[in-house]
N, C-alpha and C positions, 0 to 999 in steps of 0.2 A: 600372546595367549591364543590357543586354538579355540575358536568359538564358532557356533552356528549363528548366522546373521539374523537376529530377531530383535531389532531395536525400534523404539518409537520414532515417529517422524520428527525431524529437526526443522527449525525455521531459519531463514536467512537472517544473519545478524547485521543490521544496517549500520551499526556503530563502527564496524570495520571498514566502511566505505566500499562495500562490494557493489559493483554496478549490475544492472539487469543483464541477463545472459540471453543469447539467441537460442532458439530451439535446436536440439540435437538433430542432425540429418538422419532420416529414417534408416539409412543403411549402416549407421554407426552404433555400436553397443557402448563404447567408451570414447570419450573425447577429452583430452587434456589440452587446454588452450593457454599457452604462454605462461605457465606457472613459474614463479620464483618462490623458493622456500629457504628459510634460514633457521639455524639453531645458534642463537647468540651471534657471534661474529663470523660463524662459518656459514657460507652459502652452499646449500646442498644441490639446488638446481637454479638455473637462471634462464628464464624464457623457454622452458621445456614444453614442447608440444608433441602430442602423440594421439593417433586415432586407431581404434580397434574396430574393424568391420564385423558386422554380425555374421555368424556362421563360420567364423575362423577360430583356430586354435593358435594362440600367440604366447610364446614364452618370453618372459622378461628375465634376462640373464645378466649377471654382473658379479664382481667380487664382493666379499663381505665389506659392508660399510659404505657402499655406493648409494644406498637409499631405496632399495627395492621394497622393503616392508613399509617404509615411510610413504612411498608413492601410493601403496594400497590404502594406507590410513587416510591419506588426502582424498583418494577417490571415494572412500566410504563416508567422508565427512567427520572422521574422528579428529583430524587436524585441519586447520585452515591455512592455505598458502598465503605467503606475504603478498602476492599479487597473482592474477590470472584466475582461471576457473576450471573445475572438473565437472564432467557430466556423465551420468550413467543411465542408460536406457531412457534417454530423453529428458532427464531431470537433473537440476543442479545437485551436487553432492551434499549440500547442506539443506536441501529441501526434498529429500526422497520421501515419498509417501509410503505408508505401510503396505499398500498394494504393490508398489514397485519393489520394496525391500523383499517381499515374499517371492519375487521372481529372481532373486539373487541368492546363490549358494556361496557363502563366504567361509574360507578356511584361513585361520591365522596360526602362526607357530605356537606350540604349547599344547594345552589340553583343556577339556571341558571343565567348567567351574562347578557343574552340578554332579560332582563325582560321588556324592552321597546317595545318588539314585542307582537303581538297578538297570540292567539292559532293557527290560520291558518298561520300566517307569519312565525312562528318559524318552523313549519313543512316544509314549502317551502324552508326555509333557509338551513335546514339540508339534505333535500332529495338528492341533487346532489352528495353528498360525499359518498353515499352508494349504490353500484350496486344492492343489493338485497332489496332495500327499500320497505316496506309494509305499505303504508299510512293507509290502513284500520284498522290495529292493533292500530295505534296511535289514530285515531278518535273513534274507538270502546271504548277505555278507557276514553279519555278526554270528549267525549260527555255525559258520565254518570254523569258529574258534573252539567249538565243542564245549561251551560253557552253558550252565543253566541260565535261563532268561531272568532269574532272580539274583544272579551274580552282581555284586556291587562294583561299580566302575572304580571306586577307590582301591579295590583289591586287584586291579588289573595291572599288567605290565605297561610300559610306555607304548609299545607297538600295538597292544590290544586296545588301548584307549584311542589310538589313532584310527583303528579299524572301526570303532563305534562312531567316531565323528564323521568319517567318510561315508559310512552307511546312512547317517542322518542327512547328509548333504544330498546323496542320491535320492533318498526318499522325498526330499523337497520337490524333486523334478523341476529344478530351476531352469529358466531361460538362459541365464548367465552364471557361469561358475568362475569365481575368483579364488584361486588356490595358492596360498603362500607356503611354499616348501611342503607340499603334500606328502613327500616321501619320508619325512622325519619319523623315525622309530619303526618303520616298516621293514620287515625282512624282504629278501629278494623275491620270494615266492608270492607274498601278498602284494608287493609292489606291482608285479606282473599281473596279478588278478585285478588290481585296481585299474590298470591300464586297459585290460580287457573290458571291464565294466564301462570305463570312460568311452571306449570305442563304440560300445553298444548305445550308450547315451547319445553320442554324436550322430550315430546312424539314424536316430529318430528324426533328425532334421531340425532346423530352426534353433540350434544351440550354439553358444559361444563360450569359449574357455580362455581365460587369461591367467597364467600361472607362473610361479617361480619354482625353481628346484636346483639343488646342488648335484643331482644325479643327471648330468648332462646327456648321458647316453640314451636315456628314456626319450629325449626330445626327437631323436632320429626317426622314430616310428609314430610319433604323435602330433608333431607341430607343423602348422602351415607357414608361420612367420616367426622370426626371432627379432627381439629388440635387445640390443646390447647397451647397457647403461654403464657409463664410465664415471669416474670421480669428477665432480664439477657439473654433472648433469648432461654431458654430451651423450647423444644416443645415435645408434645406427640401427635402422629398421629395414628389413628386407625379407622376401620369401626365403624359407630355409633352403630350398633347392638352389636358388640363385647364390646364396652364400656358399653352399658346398661346392658349387661349380666355379665360382670366381675367386675364392680365397685360396691361396697356394702356399706351399711350404717348400723351401729349397735348402739343400745342404750347401755349406761353403767351407773352405779351408782358410785358416788364418795363421800367417807366420807368427812366431813367438814375439817378434819385435813390433808387430803391427797392432794398431788400435781397432777394436771391433767397429763395425758400421753403426752409426747412430740412427735411431728411428726418425723418419721424416715422412714426407707425403707418399713415398714409394715403399719404404721399408717399415714394417710394424714389428716392434718388440724383438729385435735380434736376440737369439738365445745362444750364448757362448758356453753355457754349462751343459747343454745337450751333447750327445755323442752320436753322429758328428754335429758340430755347431750348425745351426739352421736359422734362417730368416723367413719371415712371412710377408706376403704382399698380395694385393688385389691385381697387380700387374702381371703380364705374361713374362715368361723367362727371358725373352730377348730384350724387353724393356728393362727388366731388373739388371741384366748383364751390362747393358749400356750405361745404366745409372751408376753401377759399381765401378765400371771402367773409368768414368769421369771423376768420381769422388774418392774411391778407394782402390786404385789399380793393383795394389798388392794382394787383394782378396780374389780368390778363384771361386767362381760360382759353380756349384755342383748340380746334380740332377734334382728334379722335382720329386718330393717324397709324399707317399700316401698319408692321409690323416683320417682319424675318427672325428666325430663332431667335438668330442672333448679335447682332442689335440688342437682343433681349429679354434675353439673357445679360448684355450690357454694361449695360443699363438696371437690371438687378437688382443686379449686383455693383459697378458703377462702372467708369470708365475707368482709374483709378489707385488 
């Protein structure tokens, strides 16, 4: 559900055996410390750790079902991990004070629950909870829809409702934005407009953004770091520029009688369905060629191929 983060303070539940946590380092906006989380017999994460530095834009990327939204729910205290701790802006996720919550702009998949309100009513409803409220940012965004401020949210399209929610989050003027699939329901033009507003928000300084999105190409102009979350909770975190520089794609030819190369420490997700077939690696071409010569001498390695960020994302995580 897409909600603006305005919840009462939760308390630590000692019956779960949660131990006291150390203070969050001042340079960290988010710290996930060795969490394990299970749904029944399924372990979603095991000893997962992740730190988001203040002032950075970090994208959490992964295929459907790897647990991106669940991780945000754990961060915000909506779920409790089986073990480990999550901290946001210096406080344990299950002990966030109202003042700290007011510094966080949170977006979940879905829509506002107060859809019986009008454009103006919902702005007035949220305004008292945020000391730094900037109504002009909200109206600057929603007035672009060309609707009366008395227009009911329930009578809006999916994309229009998303625009209202994003406007509310900008009006909060939060120190930290946590955006789960911000692009849902937005057309290409409004998505670009949102990115422009986000750039201006970041330009004010002292802001941090942690987001997920299925529109990977947006990340190329927005993100400082990427976190790839794999099934089982394994993560790869690095600066986006470093990932784009070091992750490579190579064409290869495969005789009809030969088996395709298997993924290993050098080769990631060989794609035999692509034309030409290709394989992905963090290694340079000479190292990949030597590796194939030793393991699969019948395979001829071709040239390195250019990639978009979406190509690289699929190359790392696979198509299915």
